[in-house]
C-alpha beads as a LAMMPS data file, in Angstrom:
LAMMPS data file: protein, C-alpha beads

120 atoms
119 bonds

1 atom types
1 bond types

-500.0 500.0 xlo xhi
-500.0 500.0 ylo yhi
-500.0 500.0 zlo zhi

Masses

1 110.0

Atoms # bond

1 1 1 4.672 3.013 18.206
2 1 1 7.565 0.760 19.127
3 1 1 5.415 -2.256 20.019
4 1 1 3.831 -2.268 16.544
5 1 1 7.237 -2.119 14.839
6 1 1 8.568 -4.850 17.120
7 1 1 5.584 -7.043 16.225
8 1 1 5.918 -6.362 12.488
9 1 1 9.647 -7.104 12.527
10 1 1 9.147 -10.236 14.654
11 1 1 9.160 -13.776 13.367
12 1 1 5.382 -14.335 13.541
13 1 1 3.930 -11.249 11.852
14 1 1 4.307 -12.313 8.193
15 1 1 2.779 -15.753 8.786
16 1 1 -0.075 -14.214 10.814
17 1 1 -0.743 -11.692 8.017
18 1 1 -0.748 -14.488 5.405
19 1 1 -3.079 -16.651 7.499
20 1 1 -5.545 -13.774 7.903
21 1 1 -5.322 -12.473 4.299
22 1 1 -3.801 -9.143 5.333
23 1 1 -1.441 -7.463 2.876
24 1 1 -0.619 -4.225 4.729
25 1 1 -1.057 -2.712 8.198
26 1 1 -0.848 0.831 9.563
27 1 1 2.592 1.630 10.913
28 1 1 2.876 5.168 12.305
29 1 1 1.764 7.148 9.236
30 1 1 3.020 4.524 6.790
31 1 1 1.843 1.173 5.511
32 1 1 3.853 -1.933 6.331
33 1 1 3.375 -4.903 4.042
34 1 1 4.201 -8.576 3.794
35 1 1 4.409 -10.303 0.405
36 1 1 3.049 -7.256 -1.420
37 1 1 4.633 -6.475 -4.770
38 1 1 5.128 -2.708 -5.030
39 1 1 6.458 -0.369 -7.676
40 1 1 6.715 3.360 -7.056
41 1 1 4.927 5.414 -9.687
42 1 1 4.547 9.085 -10.526
43 1 1 1.599 11.003 -9.069
44 1 1 0.231 11.656 -12.568
45 1 1 0.076 7.871 -13.158
46 1 1 -3.068 7.807 -10.981
47 1 1 -4.952 9.408 -13.897
48 1 1 -2.889 8.385 -16.924
49 1 1 -1.524 4.843 -16.477
50 1 1 -3.474 2.270 -18.500
51 1 1 -4.167 -1.194 -16.997
52 1 1 -1.762 -2.980 -19.358
53 1 1 0.989 -0.472 -18.487
54 1 1 0.429 -1.028 -14.767
55 1 1 0.571 -4.815 -15.164
56 1 1 3.813 -4.524 -17.173
57 1 1 5.452 -2.314 -14.520
58 1 1 4.500 -4.689 -11.701
59 1 1 5.573 -7.809 -13.627
60 1 1 9.231 -6.761 -13.232
61 1 1 9.038 -6.666 -9.407
62 1 1 9.280 -9.367 -6.741
63 1 1 7.130 -9.583 -3.593
64 1 1 8.756 -8.183 -0.471
65 1 1 8.056 -7.026 3.044
66 1 1 8.378 -3.278 3.228
67 1 1 7.242 -0.054 4.791
68 1 1 5.994 2.534 2.356
69 1 1 4.965 6.062 3.168
70 1 1 4.972 9.666 2.054
71 1 1 2.507 11.242 -0.282
72 1 1 3.169 9.135 -3.331
73 1 1 1.656 6.620 -5.743
74 1 1 2.377 2.894 -5.983
75 1 1 1.363 0.044 -8.225
76 1 1 0.762 -3.182 -6.308
77 1 1 -0.005 -6.877 -6.610
78 1 1 -1.270 -8.819 -3.593
79 1 1 -0.159 -12.350 -2.744
80 1 1 -3.531 -13.512 -4.142
81 1 1 -2.836 -11.746 -7.461
82 1 1 -5.069 -8.649 -7.251
83 1 1 -3.488 -5.711 -9.111
84 1 1 -4.106 -2.046 -8.477
85 1 1 -2.794 1.435 -7.893
86 1 1 -2.609 3.089 -4.480
87 1 1 -1.982 6.639 -3.314
88 1 1 -0.940 7.622 0.169
89 1 1 -2.561 10.987 0.789
90 1 1 -1.567 13.880 3.013
91 1 1 -1.143 13.446 6.749
92 1 1 -4.019 14.667 8.868
93 1 1 -3.576 16.643 12.091
94 1 1 -5.686 16.382 15.226
95 1 1 -7.920 19.505 15.056
96 1 1 -6.414 22.436 16.941
97 1 1 -3.014 20.765 17.450
98 1 1 0.243 20.059 15.650
99 1 1 -0.168 16.331 16.464
100 1 1 -0.638 13.892 13.590
101 1 1 -3.812 11.818 13.632
102 1 1 -3.270 8.071 13.883
103 1 1 -3.492 6.061 10.698
104 1 1 -2.789 6.498 7.032
105 1 1 -5.211 7.990 4.523
106 1 1 -5.160 6.153 1.195
107 1 1 -7.143 5.771 -1.980
108 1 1 -6.832 2.899 -4.420
109 1 1 -8.135 1.448 -7.661
110 1 1 -8.255 -2.279 -8.392
111 1 1 -8.071 -3.754 -11.868
112 1 1 -10.939 -6.051 -12.831
113 1 1 -10.317 -7.763 -16.148
114 1 1 -8.789 -4.846 -18.028
115 1 1 -10.396 -1.901 -16.271
116 1 1 -9.778 -0.036 -13.024
117 1 1 -12.372 0.273 -10.261
118 1 1 -12.049 3.185 -7.795
119 1 1 -12.277 2.933 -4.024
120 1 1 -15.191 4.857 -2.481

Bonds

1 1 1 2
2 1 2 3
3 1 3 4
4 1 4 5
5 1 5 6
6 1 6 7
7 1 7 8
8 1 8 9
9 1 9 10
10 1 10 11
11 1 11 12
12 1 12 13
13 1 13 14
14 1 14 15
15 1 15 16
16 1 16 17
17 1 17 18
18 1 18 19
19 1 19 20
20 1 20 21
21 1 21 22
22 1 22 23
23 1 23 24
24 1 24 25
25 1 25 26
26 1 26 27
27 1 27 28
28 1 28 29
29 1 29 30
30 1 30 31
31 1 31 32
32 1 32 33
33 1 33 34
34 1 34 35
35 1 35 36
36 1 36 37
37 1 37 38
38 1 38 39
39 1 39 40
40 1 40 41
41 1 41 42
42 1 42 43
43 1 43 44
44 1 44 45
45 1 45 46
46 1 46 47
47 1 47 48
48 1 48 49
49 1 49 50
50 1 50 51
51 1 51 52
52 1 52 53
53 1 53 54
54 1 54 55
55 1 55 56
56 1 56 57
57 1 57 58
58 1 58 59
59 1 59 60
60 1 60 61
61 1 61 62
62 1 62 63
63 1 63 64
64 1 64 65
65 1 65 66
66 1 66 67
67 1 67 68
68 1 68 69
69 1 69 70
70 1 70 71
71 1 71 72
72 1 72 73
73 1 73 74
74 1 74 75
75 1 75 76
76 1 76 77
77 1 77 78
78 1 78 79
79 1 79 80
80 1 80 81
81 1 81 82
82 1 82 83
83 1 83 84
84 1 84 85
85 1 85 86
86 1 86 87
87 1 87 88
88 1 88 89
89 1 89 90
90 1 90 91
91 1 91 92
92 1 92 93
93 1 93 94
94 1 94 95
95 1 95 96
96 1 96 97
97 1 97 98
98 1 98 99
99 1 99 100
100 1 100 101
101 1 101 102
102 1 102 103
103 1 103 104
104 1 104 105
105 1 105 106
106 1 106 107
107 1 107 108
108 1 108 109
109 1 109 110
110 1 110 111
111 1 111 112
112 1 112 113
113 1 113 114
114 1 114 115
115 1 115 116
116 1 116 117
117 1 117 118
118 1 118 119
119 1 119 120
């Protein structure tokens, strides 16, 4: 929706997100982020990338504000330093219609020490 994009692209959104500890928000079937370090990965990396490989890939990136979408896989580091891997999953349709459901369906794993922990 246009109001959400206007807010996100406004001058106050990034500072509000920082103040409230928010790294990404839903933006019309995509995630919009502030200060999130992202690196696009291959889908197979969800199952095969080792923690040290993920950290090395992310170490070459700088934090940025961005919109990221489509059914793909990303490595990420939050402004607080948490590291993980995230997949944006398929779009969902409102039952019986061709209309997309609101929101973004994701799954993620966070690294703790040297190991990954899956989202429920």
